N, C-alpha and C positions, 0 to 999 in steps of 0.2 A: 504494500500500500504506500502511495506517495504522500509525503508530508506536505500539508498545506502551508504556504508562506503568507505572511501578512504584509501588506504594503500600506503606507500612510501618506496622505496628501501633504505635500510640503507647503502648500499655501495656507490652508486653514488648520492643519494638524489635527483635525477632528475626525475626518472620515477615514476609515480603513476598509480594506477589502482583502479577501484571501484568494490565492490561486495555487494550483497544484504544481508549480514550477518555481525554480530559484533563479531570479535575475536581480540585477542591481536596482532596477526601477522600471516602472511602467509610465507611459504618458497617456492619460485619458482625461475626459471631462469629469470633474468632481461633482457629485450630486448635491453636496452641501454648499460649497462656495460657487458652484456653477462656472468654474473656469477650467480651461484645458491646462492641466498641471502634471507635474512629475509626482508619482507615488513611489516613495523610496521603500526599499526592503526594510521591514521593521527592525530586524537584527542590526542592520547597518545604521539605522537611525538611532537605536539605543547606544551603539558604540560612539557615534557622533556626539550624542548628549553627554556621555561619560567623559569624552575628551574635552568637551567644552567646560565641564565642571572641574576637571583635573588635567589641564594642558600638559603635554609632555615637556620635560625640562630641556631636552636637547633641540627642540624645534621652536621657532618663533611663530607659535600657533596663531597669534592675533594677526599676523601678516597674511595668512591664508584667507581666501574667500570661502563662502559657504560651499560652493560646488567642489572646490579643491579639498575641503575638509571631508566632504561626503565620499569623494574618490579614495582618499586615504583610509577612511573608515571601512569602505568596501574592501580594500586590499587586506585589511586586518581580518574582517569577518568572513568574507567569501573566498579569499585566496590563501588564508592562513599565514599571512605575513606578520612579522613582529614590528612593533612601533619603532624599534631601534634601527630597522632597515631603511627607514625614510630619512632623507636629508633634503634640506631646502637649498636651492641655488642662492648665491649672494644676490641681493637686489642690484639691478643695473645701475651703473653710475649715471648721475645726471650729466648729460653731455654739455649743457650750458655751463654748469659749474666747472666741469673739466676744461672746457675751452677758456673760461675766465681765468682759471688757475694757470694755464699755459701762457696766456698773454702777459700775466704779471711776472713770469719767470724770464721774459725776454729783456 
């Protein structure tokens, strides 16, 4: 027997639905908020909320957008990855600031 998976509307966070398959998300119209939305896997959403409450020490969690946080959470839940496997790229340098710095060195 296939396990039912629960998916939660990311817009209203109220409506859930169950499906007999395991995917990261579904995109459908929510009957509660009536918008075409992403319904995220409930296990992934629970991991996302846990990381929001206790951000990992080695990542600049606040720098990530919600979609990036959900992808990371999906990697942990559905792919079995460890939080320590994830690293963030250094933010790109501001080109204007870099250009201004090079002008003053001349």
